[in-house]
Each structure stands twice: as C-alpha cells, then as structure tokens.
N, C-alpha and C positions, 0 to 999 in steps of 0.2 A: 763639351762646349759645342754649341751649334756652329756650323761653318757657313760663312757668307761667301757668295760668288759674285764678285763685281766684275764689270766689263771695262777694262782699260783698253782703249782702241776698239770699241765695240763695232765699228764699221768695217773691221778687217775681215768680217765674214766668219767669225768663230762659230763653232758648232754648239748648239744648245745642249745642256745636260738634260737628258730625258728620264722619265720614270720607268723603271723596269716593270713590265707586266708580271707582277710577282704572284698572281693568284695560283699559277700552276705549280709553285714551289710548296704550296700547302699540302701536307700529307694526304688529306682527303678533300676532294672537291667534285661536286656533281656539276657538269657544265654541258651546255648545249649551244650550238652555233645559232646566232640570231638569224631570223629571216632576212632576206635582202630588202633593205629599206626602199620605200618608194622614192621616185625622183621628184625633188621639190619643184622642178620645172613643169611637171605634168599638170593636167587640169584638176587633179585632186587637191592641190595645195589650198586653193581658195575655199573650196567646200569644207576641207578639214579645219582651216582656221576659223571660218564662219561658225561652224558647229561648236568648236572648242570655246570660242569667245562667248557665244550666246549662252552656252551652259554655265560658263564661269560668271557671266553677268547675273544670271539667275541665282547662282549658288552663293554669291558673296554680296556684301553691301557696297557695291560699286555702281557708278552711273555710266561710265564710258571708258573706252580703250582705243588705242591705236597700235597697229602692228605693221612692221616692215620686215620683209625677208629678202635677202639678196643671195644669188647663187650663180656660179659660173660667170662672174663678171657682169651680171645684169640684175636689175631690180625684178624680183620674181613676184612680189606682192607689196602693195601699200594700201591699207584699209583702215577706216575709222568705224567705230561702233558706239551706239548709245549717244549720250549727251554729256556735255561738260558739267562739272559741279559748280563752276563759277559764273556762267552766264546762260546755262540751259540750252545752248545751241548744239546741233548735231556735230559730232566729232568727225573731222575730215583729216586725212593725212598731210595735206599741204597747207592748211590754214590754221588748224587748232593749235594754240600754244601748249607745249608739253613741258612740265617742270621735270628735269632729269635728275635732280638731287645729286648724289655722289657720282653719278655717271659723268658729271663735270670733270672729275679727276682724269678720266680717259682723254679728254680734250686737252687738259692742262699738261699732262705728261707727253702727249703728242707734240704740243708746242715746245716743251723742254727738249724733246728729241730733235726737233727742228734746229734748235740752237746748237745741239751736239753735232748734228749733220753739217751745220755751217762752220764747225770748228770754233764756235764762240764760247763754248763751255766744255770743260773736261769733267766728266761725271764722277771722277775719283779725286777731285781736288776739294779742299775745305771750302764750303759754300760761303764762308765769311770773306773769301777773296773776291766774291762776286757781289755780295750784299753791300749796299751803300746806305739804305734807309734804316735798317735794323741790323743787329748782330746776334749770333748764337752764343750763349754763355759757354765758356770753356770749362765745363764741369769735369770732364775726363781728359786724359791725355790724347785719346783718339779724336780726330776731327769728324764732324758730320759732313757728308758729301751728298751730291745730288742722287747718287746711287742709293744711299740710305733713305733719302726722302721718298724716292720712287718705289721702294720696297717695304716701306713702313718699318724699317729697322733702325731708325735714328735714336730710339730709346726715350722719346718724349712721353710724358704722361698725357693722358687725354685731357682736353680742355673744352668745356662747354661754354664757359663765360665768354661773352662777346662773339660767339659763333653765329648768333642770329639777332635780329632786331624785330620788334613788333611793328614799328612804323617804317615802311620802305624808304621814306625820306631821311631816316636816321642812319642809313648805311654809311659807314666810315670809309675814308680812303684806305686802300689796302695796307699801306705802310703803317697807318695808325691802328688798323685792326690787328695785324700780326705783332705789333709792338706793344700792345696793351695786354696785360695778364699773360705774359710769356710763360709757357709751361715749363716745369722743371724737367731736367734730364734724369731719368731714373736708372738707365743702364747704359753702358758703353755702346756706341753704334756698331751695328752688324752682329750683335749677340742674339737678340730675340726679336720676334715680330710683334708689333703692337699697332693696330690700326688707329689712326687719329686724323682729324681734319686739319690739324696744324701743319703737318708735313706738306700737303699740297698747297696750303695757303702760303707757306714760306717759299715753296717752289714758285708760286706766282710772283712773289716779290723778287726772287732771283731773276725771273724772266723780265720783269719790269726794269730792274737795274741794269741788266746786261743789254737789253734791247733799247733802252733809253726812251721808252714810251709806256703808256698805260698798258697793263696786262691785257685788258679787253681789246685794246686796239691792236696789239701784236697778234693775238690769237685770230682776230678778224683778218688781218693782212696775211698771216702765214698759213692759216688752216681753213677758215670758213670761206673767205672770198675765192681762193683757187678752186674750191669744190662747189661753188655756187650755193652755199648754205646761207642764203640771204635772210632767213628767218630764224637763225640761231644767234643767240646773244648772251652775254654775261651781264646785261643791264638788269636792274632789280625787277623790272617788269618788261616783258617783251615789247619792242618798239613798233611792231607791225600791226598791233591790235587797235581796235577803235575804242572810244571812250567808255562804252558800255562794258566791254570785256575788261578794260583796264580797271574800272571801278569794281567789277566782280572779283577780279584777282585780289585787289586790296582788301575786299570784304571777306573773301573766302579763306585766304591764307593767313593763319594766325602769326606765323613767323616767316621772315625773309632772311636769306643768307647774308651774313656780314663777312663771309670768307668766300667770295665768288669762285676762286680757283678750285675750292673743295666741293662746293654744293650750289653754285649760283647760275648754272647754265639752263636757259630756255631753248627749246628747239621745236621741230615738228617731225612727224613720222617720215616725211619725204626727205628732209634734211639729214636725219639720222641714217637713212638708207644710203645716202652719198658718203657719209662718214664710214659706214660699214664697208662699202665698196672700196674706198681708198685704202683701208687697212688690209683688205683681202687681195687687192690687185697691185701690190707693190708700191703703195703710197700715192696713187693717182687714179683719177677717173677720166672720162672723156672731156670733162670740163677743165681740169687742171691738176697740178701736183702739189701735195703738201709735204711729202718726204721723198728722199731717194729710195730706191728699192733696197739698198743695203741697210739704210737706217730703219726702214719698216721691218725688215727681217730681224735686225738686232733688237728692236723694241719688243718683238714677240718671243725672243729667246728667254731662257731662264736667267734671272739676275740674282736671285737669292733662293737658297734652300737650306733648311737646317739638317738635311740628311739626303744621301744620294738616292734613297728610295722614295723621296717625297718631292714632287713638283709643287712649287708654292707661288713664286712671284716672277712675272715678267716685268718690264719697265712700266710701272703704274697700273698693271692689269693682273688680276688673280688668275691662277692656273689650276685646273683640275683635269682629270682624265675619265673617260668612259671606255673601259677596256684599255686599248692602246691609242685612243684618239684624244688629242689634246684640245681642251676648251679654254679660251681666254675670255674673261668676263669682268664686268663690274656692274653692280646694282646700286640703286640709290632711291631714297624715299623720305617722306616726311608726313606730316599730318595732312591727309587727303590725297596723296599721290604716291606711286611707286613705279620705278622704271628698271629695265634690265637691258644691258648691252652685252651681246654674246657673239664671239667669233669662233669659227671652227675651220681654221686654215686648211687642214688636210682635206676637207670636203668642199672647200671654197664656198662655205655657207655661213651666213650671218643673220642674226635676229635682233631686232629692237622691239620691245613691247612696253607699254606704259598704261596703267590703270588709274582712274580717278574715282574717289569716293571715300567712304568711311573706313573700309578695311581693304585697301588695295594690295597690301603685301602678300597675303595668302592667295589672292587672285593671280598675281604675277607668277608665284611659285607653282601653282597648279597648272597654268598654261604652259610654262616653260618645261615642266616635267612631261606633259603630253607631247609637246613639240619634240623633245629629245627622244622620248620613247619611240616616236614614229620615224624620225629621220636619222637618229644616231642610236639605234638599239644596242643593248648590251647582251653579253652572254648570260644565260640563265644559270648562275652559279650559286651554290650554297656551300660555303666553306665550313669545315668542321675541324676542331682542334685535334692535335696529336698529343694528348696529355696536358698537364698543367704547364703554363708558361715558365720560362726561366725567371728566377727571382720573383716569383709570383707574390710572395709576402711583401717584398719591398715596393711593389707597384701599387698595392692597395692603399687607399687613403682619400683625403679631400684635396681638391685642386681648384684654383681660381685664376682667372686672367690676371697676369702679373701686374698689369696697369691698374687693376681695381684695388687690390689691397696694399699696393705700394704708393697710392696717390698721396700727395702732400697737401691737398686742399679739401675744403668742406664738400666738394663735389663727390667725394668718396661715398657719401650716403646714397646718392642717386645711382652711381655706377654699380655699387654692390647690390642695390635693389633690382636693377635691370639685368645684372649679370651675376647671379648668386653663386655660381661655381658648380662643380660636379663632384660626385662621389664615384670612386672606382673600386670594384672588387672582382674577384675571380669566382665564377660560377662553378657548380659541382662538375659540369662537363668540361671544364678547362677554358671556356670562353671568358674573355675580359669584358666586363660590363661597365659602360660609362653612363651614369645616371645623372641627368641635369634637367633641363626643361623638357627633354625627351630622353628616351633610353635607346642606346645602340649597343651592339655586340660585336666583338672583334676577336680575330684568330691570329695567333703569333706566327709570323713567317720566319723570323730569326730573332735572337735575343734583342729585346727592346723595340722591335719593329712589328706592328700589327696591321692586319687588313680587315676591314669591315666584312661581315659574313656574306654580304652580297657582292663582295669583290670590287667595290667602287669608291673606296676611300682608304687612305693610309694614315696611321698614327704612329708617332715615334717618341719614345721616352729618351730623355737626356740625363746624364749623370755628371757629377763633379766630385772628384776624389772618392769615387765608389758609391756616392749617395745619389739616389734618384731625386732630381730637383724639379723637373718640369716635363711637359710633353707638348708636342705640336701636331696638329692634324691639318690635312688639306681641306677639311670642311669647317675650319674655324679661322677667324682673322686675328686671333691673339694666341700667344704662347701661354699655357696654363702652368702655374707653379704650385708646388705642394704647400699646403697651409697647415698651421698649427691648430690645436684645439680651440684656442681663443679667437681664431679667425672665423669660426663657424657663426653664421648669422643667428641661429637659434641661441647659441651661447651668449652672443652679444646682446640680443634682445632680452634674454633672461636676466643677465647681469644688470642691464640698464633699468628694466622695469622693477626688478627686485630691490635694487639699491634705492631707486626713486621712491618706492613705497615706504621703505624704512625711513628715508630722509623726511618724507611728508608726515610721517607719524610724529616727528619732532616739530617740523615747521607749522603744522596745523594743530597737533595734539597739545603742545605746551601752552600756546595762547588760549586754546579752548579750555584746558584744565584751569588756567588762571581765571578765566571768565566765570567758570562754574563756581569757583571758590568765592569770587566777589559776589555773585548772585546769592550764594548761601550765607554771605556775611562772614566768611571764615578768614578773610584777609590773605596775607601771603602764606606760602607754604611754610609750615612750622620748621622744616629742616632747611629752609632756604637761607641764603646769605647774599651779600653783594657780589661775591665771586661766582656763586652759582647762577645768579641772574645774568651776569655777563657771559658765562659759559654758554647758557642756552641761547642768549641773544646772538652770540658769535656763530654757533653751529646753525641756528635757525636762519640767520642772515645768509650764510653760505648756501644753504639748501634753497632758500628763496631765490637767490641769484641764479642758480643753475636751472631750477624748474621754470622760473620766469623767463629766462633766456630762451629755452626751448619753446615755450608757449608764444613768446613774442615773435620768434622766427616763423613759426607755423602761421600765426595770424598775419604777418607781413606777406607771406607767400600767398595766402588766400586773397588778401586785398589786391596785390599786384595782378593776380589772375582775374579777379572780378573786374578790375579796371582796364584789363587788356594791356598792361604795361610790361608783360614778360614774366619772368620768374627770378628767384634768387640765384638760380643756377646759370641761366643764359644771359640775364640782364640785371645784375645786382645793382641796387641803388647806390649812389655815392655815399661814402662813409660807412658802408656795411662792415668793412673790415675792422672799424673801430669797435663795433659791438663785440667782437671776439676777445676783447680785453675783459669782459664781464666774467667769464669762467676763470681768468687769471686772478681777478679779485677774490672770487670764491675759493680758489686754491690757497691764497694767502690766509683767508679767514679760516679755512680748514686746518691749516698748520697751527694757528692760534687755538682753535677748538681742540686739537689733539693735545696741546699743552694743558688746556683746561681739563681734559679727561684724566690726565695724570694727577692734576691737583684735586680733582673730584675724589679720587680714591685715597689720596694722602690726607685730605682734610674732611673726608666723609660728607661731601655734599649729598643731600637727599638721603633716601634709604638705599639699600643694596639694589633693589629693583630699578630705582631711578638712575643709579650709576651705571648699571648694566645697559639700560636703554640708551643713556647718553653715549656710552662707548660704542654701542651698535650704530647709532646715528653717525658718529664721526667716522667709523670704519666704512659705512655705506657711502658717506661723502667721498672718501678716498677712492672707493670702487667706481663711483659715478664719474669722478674726475678722470680716472683712467679710461673709462669708456669715452668720455668727451675727447680725451687726447687721441685715442685710437681713431676716432672719426674726424680728427682735425678740426674740432669745434672750439679750440682755444688757441689764441695767438696774439701777436702784436700787430698793429695796423701796418699795411704795406702799400 
C-alpha cells in the first residue's frame, strides 16, 4: 500500500524527504560528469533564449511566446516574442495577457498555504470543518484534508462536466460550480495519486469560506497585491486589456474556466517573474511578502510520496529530479495556449514560459528541455540491467490510470480515449519496457523499484497481499493500475462493433425480409406466428433503442460543437441524464426477448436457421448492454 506523508505542524521546519540518487546502485552504468553550466546572469542568457524561442516558433504552429527567468534574487530576463493569437499584437512581457491554465493551481495552493501560515487552517483536518457552501460526501471512513487536496490524493474521480463554459458570461459562482456534478470518491484519501481539477476548485471554496470573501479577492489581497502583480487576475477575462483585446479573447478561446482556482488565472510574463522570485526568496520580494520564510520552505517540501525512492508532490507543486537537483513545477494549457512554471531552489533559478498558437504544448516542452539541458545539465548515464527483474512475470501486463477505468460517469469514454493505458513487458536484455503513447525503458534498482535508462525518472510497483496491483512514476500524474483482458480498448471496440453488427442484422434484416416478401406477394413468413412476430419486434426494438441512443448522442455532440455551445462532456444540456434511461428500457426488452428465445426453441418458431439467428441477436444484445454498462452509458436520472 502506498504511503502518504502529511505535514502536521508543517511550519515547524521539518526536513523534506528527498529522493536517493539511486543510479549508482545499478550494477552497470556508464556515467560522465556534466560540463559546468553557464551562469544565467551572463550575457549569454538573452541570446540563448532568443535563439531557442525563434527556432521553436519556426518549428511549431505557434504565433507568440513570453519567457521570464529569475536567478539569484533578481529578474534575469523578461522577453516577448512573435504576436498574440487573439489580437495580432506583438507579445510583450509586461502588457500581453497570458492564460496560465493549470499553473493557476500554484497560486491557489500558495493562497492556501497563506491561511496555514496564519493558523487559520490545519492541513490535516477534515475539510468539511471549513466548508460552508458545499460538503464532501463521507464515502470512506477516512476524511479528506487539505493535504490530500494539495497532493491530488483525495481519491476523486476526474470531472470534466462543468469545468469550462463556452460563454465567459456563463461562469458560475465558485460554490455553484463545485457543488454541481460533484465527483465520486473512488479510493480512500492518501492511497493513490490522481490529478483532477476538482481538488484545487474545492480548495478555492475552502479559502472562500475560511477567509470570508471571494476566492479571487483573497488571492489578490494575500498574494498578488503584496508582490505588485497588478495584471494577474482570476477574472474570466483580464481586466487591464482594452476592448479590442477583450473581444479577441472572447472570439479566440472556445472554452473559459468555470473552476478558476484550478485553471482560471491570467497573468503577464513580468508578473509571473515576481511570483517566481517570491517562491525562491523565502516568500517575499522587494515589493512585499506573500508567505513567511518557514511557510515557503514547508510548501516546497515533500508532502506525498508512494515510495521513499520516489519524489512526487510538494504542496500543490509536482516534484522531479535531474540527478540530485530538485525541480518544482506545474504546467497548464488549453486550446491555443500552454504555460510552464518551474522552480529550481537549489540553484535559485526559476522559469516561466508560455506559448500561444495551434500546438503550443510541444513548443513549451522543447524549450524547457533546451533550458534545462543548458542550465541544469545531467550526467551522461546509460544504465544497463543486471539480469531479469525480480518477479518479472508478475510485472508484465496492461495498466491504465486508475481514474480512467474506475470512472462512474459517461466521461469514461473520453478519458479512456485520451489515456488509453500502457503495456509492460520484460525485454530479452532484462530491461522493463513501458509502451504507451511513447516507449520508455527501465532498469531495476531493487525489487519493484526501477530507474529509466537515462537515470532521470523512477518507477515503483505496488503490491497488495502479494499481488502486483499498480505502479507510480515521477513522470506521470496518475497511479496506473493493472487491468483485465476486458479493459483493453481493442477488446471493448471489438465486442461493441461485433455485437452491434449482429443486432443490426435483426433490426434491419427482419423488416427488410418482410418487405421483400410483401413485394413478392408471399405474405407473412409461412413459419411465423403471433408469438414469433412479437419476439422479433421485442428484440428489434431493444436493438433500435441501443443503436439509436448512440447515434443520437453522436449527433447531439456534433450539433453542440457546430453551434459553439460546448460538448456533452464539459457542458451537458439540461435533461441529458434522462436519456440514459433508454438503455435501461432496452435491457428490459432484452430480458423479454431472452424469454422469447426460449419459447422459439420450444414452439419451433421459424426454421432452425431463423431460431439460431434470433438467439444470436439476443446474445449480442446482452453483450452490447454489458459494453454500455462498462462505459457507464445506462442509468437513472440524477
């Protein structure tokens, strides 16, 4: 069972649990000491960034970027490049509004730490004690705390419904947003890690109820104003821009955050530089203070790890290492933008970068890699295994993010499509291969603990009662659990399509055969009877309900998209849940059809071939209903 590390009395100066630089424990490793990195304060920083950004702008479908670098207590660089995607103006670090996406979470949890700093919140107390507008269901014996929310270990399922709105004027008050479509709790808190927007959104409501003011107002008063970040806001559209830019943002962004603490912060490159400085300089800048030095230190410590060899979560920030240097970070993006916030406390170095355009994510990743390779170089290590891993056969199999295949809502279809899972096997040379959207290779350090062959990531398997159940990596935001054969997407697609074709052979074939007989003047089937007609009508009706339900959902999704009204996933129309009773009606009809199948053999409806076909259709209906149930496509209105 993974272990959680919470900080009761976090401001007492407890020492963070660090990751062991375990690469040297691998039996065979070729290593070389990296060259001394250049000083970011030197004249080369500007030319390096200029060249790197220019090449990235040319290589990717992006229009503009902003970069801020801080080092040794000062702003080393603030630069804008290209033009914005929403008004076509040149990007500048102090004027151009930048959508930070999920980087908003860094500000939200900084504000939460401010309340901890002020002794207004105990991070290890049930959050229901602080919430007034909403409450967390008591699904498990263990209560959810602010520590769980800040480390994404609360056990919530992901929720996309209500996370965004197509019309910025339709944004809900925070209490209404977090109180609508509350996600289910899948696991006890502190057990596994599962990234979700709902945790920081709920944290924002905790801040609201404890502070007694709007979330955005508290963050302004406690964080932004002291640091002089006067162009950073959680308003749906930044308030410092003119009408042309405002209309451009409305036109350019298809979706706007309905959960501001999770994804609604606008800023500028210059403001984000001040936020970086405050985090690196003990909670303050020359302008003012957002946190005490002890609180800042505590926020950067490790708050959760599933294994002592794996750094994972600080308070609201992800953690990874490059050799033995610790990086705190949070990224965020949406359609048309992507941002990255990065702290390297040991080097007193920070980076904020944001791109705009059609494919900004790869652009951010490419620039960040170049920046880290230059200023935080790693050893040139190539780890090789010392034989096959312990329990090699037990490790092989398919795994998927636990939140994906345990989802309780119809959103499971989307999450499974965007996170299809990984296959793991052991190669002939003894390396463990993880094959998903990309392929990586890992070497065992000790039983169930692996290091990527380049020495820059760790993966840990977990077991329960001797069975391998899941794994966690410091390069993934979810815990991955072992899946069964029927969880495989190809299996699901095969079962769904195959059974649907058999069902359609009855839904379409029986009426077509009857029509052909009428055209030929043959009348009813010579082997037919009133019971046989009812049998086919019942089975055909069940099939028509299921196939029609899927077609109707697809058509509704297309219509919503064309009209710009959102989607079934993030903005379901009122009454949508009522439609999920249609498969239930089909299930009832299928039960009746199964009774008719028995009667067909007892009373010799049709010929033998007709009875076999009818039985096959009923069995296919049962399989199709099982597929519907697996994807949460049948249920009662909620």
